C-alpha positions in Angstrom: 2.3 122.1 40.8 1.4 125.0 38.4 3.0 125.3 35.0 5.0 128.4 36.3 6.3 126.2 39.3 7.4 123.4 37.1 9.2 125.6 34.9 11.0 127.5 37.9 11.9 124.0 39.3 13.2 122.8 36.0 15.6 125.7 35.8 16.5 125.2 39.4 17.5 121.7 39.0 19.4 122.4 35.6 21.6 124.9 37.2 22.3 122.7 40.3 23.1 119.6 37.7 25.4 121.8 35.9 27.4 122.9 39.1 27.4 119.0 40.0 28.6 117.7 36.7 30.8 120.8 36.4 29.4 121.7 33.0 28.4 125.2 34.0 30.9 128.1 32.8 31.1 131.6 32.1 33.5 133.5 29.8 36.9 134.3 31.1 37.1 138.1 32.0 33.1 138.0 32.0 30.4 138.8 29.4 31.8 142.2 28.5 34.7 140.3 26.8 32.1 138.6 24.5 30.3 141.9 23.7 33.9 143.4 23.1 34.8 140.6 20.8 31.4 140.9 19.0 31.6 144.8 18.4 35.3 144.5 17.2 34.1 141.8 14.5 31.2 144.0 13.4 33.7 147.1 12.9 36.3 144.9 10.9 33.5 143.9 8.6 32.8 147.9 8.0 29.9 148.3 10.5 29.2 151.3 12.7 28.1 151.6 16.0 26.2 154.7 17.4 26.0 154.8 21.1 23.6 157.1 23.0 21.3 157.1 20.0 17.8 156.4 20.8 15.6 155.4 18.3 12.1 157.2 18.3 10.3 155.8 15.5 10.8 153.2 12.7 10.3 154.7 9.4 7.8 152.9 6.9 7.1 153.2 3.4 4.6 151.1 1.6 4.2 148.9 4.8 8.0 148.2 4.5 10.6 149.4 7.1 13.2 151.4 5.4 14.9 153.3 8.3 14.7 154.9 11.7 14.4 158.4 13.1 16.3 159.2 16.4 15.2 161.3 19.2 17.2 164.1 18.0 15.5 164.0 14.8 18.0 162.5 12.5 17.2 159.7 10.0 18.9 156.8 8.8 17.9 154.7 6.0 18.4 151.1 5.6 17.5 148.2 3.3 16.8 145.9 6.5 15.6 147.3 9.9 16.1 144.8 13.2 14.8 146.0 16.4 16.5 144.8 19.5 14.0 146.5 21.8 11.2 144.9 23.6 8.2 144.0 21.6 5.8 146.5 23.3 8.3 149.7 22.4 8.7 148.4 18.9 5.2 147.6 18.1 3.3 150.2 20.2 5.9 153.0 20.3 8.1 152.9 17.2 5.5 151.5 14.8 3.0 153.5 16.7 0.4 150.6 16.9 -0.4 150.6 13.2 0.6 146.9 12.6 -1.5 144.9 15.1 -4.2 142.5 15.4 -6.5 141.0 18.2 -3.9 138.3 18.9 -0.9 140.6 19.2 -3.1 143.1 21.3 -4.1 140.1 23.7 -0.7 139.1 24.3 0.2 142.5 25.9 -3.0 143.2 27.4 -3.0 139.8 29.2 0.8 138.8 29.3 1.7 135.7 30.4 4.3 135.7 33.2 7.7 134.6 32.4 8.8 132.8 36.0 12.5 133.4 35.6 11.9 137.3 35.0 9.8 137.2 38.1 12.1 135.7 40.3 14.8 138.0 39.3 12.6 140.9 39.9 12.2 139.6 43.5 15.9 139.2 44.1 16.4 143.0 42.7 14.0 144.3 45.3 16.0 143.1 48.1 18.5 145.5 49.7 21.4 143.6 50.6 22.7 146.2 52.7 19.9 145.5 55.2 21.5 142.0 55.9 22.7 143.0 59.3 23.8 140.5 62.2 20.4 140.8 63.8 18.8 139.9 60.3 21.2 137.0 60.0 19.9 135.6 63.5 16.3 136.2 62.4 16.9 134.4 59.0 18.6 131.6 60.6 15.5 131.2 62.9 13.2 131.2 59.7 15.1 128.6 58.2 14.8 126.4 61.2 11.3 127.0 61.8 10.6 126.4 58.0 12.1 123.2 58.0 10.8 121.8 61.1 7.1 123.0 60.5 7.4 120.9 57.4 8.8 117.8 59.1 6.1 118.0 61.4 3.4 118.9 59.0 4.4 116.5 56.4 6.7 114.0 58.1 4.6 113.1 60.9 1.2 112.7 59.2 3.4 110.3 56.7 4.8 108.4 59.7 1.1 108.0 61.0 -0.2 106.6 57.9 2.1 103.8 58.0 5.4 105.1 56.1 8.8 104.2 57.5 10.8 106.7 59.6 13.3 107.3 56.9 10.6 107.7 54.3 8.6 110.1 56.6 11.8 112.3 56.6 12.1 112.2 53.1 8.4 113.5 52.7 9.1 116.2 55.2 12.5 117.4 53.8 11.0 117.4 50.4 8.3 119.5 51.3 10.9 121.9 53.1 11.7 124.3 50.1 9.9 127.9 50.5 9.7 128.8 46.9 7.6 131.1 45.0 4.8 131.3 47.4 6.7 132.5 50.5 8.4 135.1 48.2 5.2 136.2 46.7 3.7 136.6 50.2 6.9 138.5 51.5 6.7 140.8 48.3 3.1 141.6 49.3 3.9 142.4 52.8 6.8 144.6 52.0 4.4 146.6 49.5 1.6 146.8 52.2 4.0 148.0 54.9 3.7 144.9 57.0 7.3 144.4 57.0 10.5 146.2 56.4 13.6 145.7 53.9 15.1 143.9 56.5 12.4 141.5 57.0 12.0 140.9 53.2 15.7 140.1 52.8 15.5 137.6 55.5 12.6 136.0 53.7 13.9 135.7 50.4 17.4 134.2 51.7 15.3 131.9 53.7 13.3 130.8 50.5 16.6 130.2 48.6 18.4 128.5 51.3 15.5 126.0 51.9 15.3 125.4 48.3 18.9 124.8 48.0 19.6 122.7 51.0 16.8 120.0 50.3 18.7 118.4 47.5 21.8 118.1 49.5 20.0 116.7 52.2 18.0 114.1 50.4 21.0 113.1 48.4 23.8 112.8 51.2 22.0 112.0 54.1 18.7 110.4 53.5 19.3 108.4 50.5 22.8 107.7 51.6 24.4 107.1 48.3 21.5 104.9 47.1 21.0 107.1 44.0 22.7 105.5 41.0 25.4 107.6 39.4 
């Protein structure tokens, strides 16, 4: 498994573990309540917040940030300037690329893919409006085929090599998830016009379902309570 694959698997396992242990949670009222509380506390301390005020440039004097210039031309001076923008915008746009070295440039010229962002981007591309009754049927077929092919392609060879029937089923079901590889192939097919949005949505859902269903099958059917609690 690649490094990206291990990271993605660990995040999925952590998420599933949190649901199982009932330790995953979210703020009552949604995250906006948290943002509102932070904003109110900042204002109570005397802070000011300016909305719709995009920063165009960080002002620098004697190699020290002394303020910002907004897109409308107004300037605001400060003892300390903290950028909450992304690194490229801050370094190459607001600071005009004046404070970089080969190491910094290399990180942006050859960026390492951050798996969670990649998977989120795949989900964003899926238009759920395309999920019709016909797509649902196609998705169910994809899920069944995805599981059966792994059972045949991995479980049968394991049985022929001397493993028990149950262990062979564990191998087959354990290989059933169609994770990032299937999603990448689906994305390439969508970009090349090989499939339409409906097909892409179906493949993405198939990948998610096969990834989520395997732990349930292994724990509640194949292992049959043998996992220590």
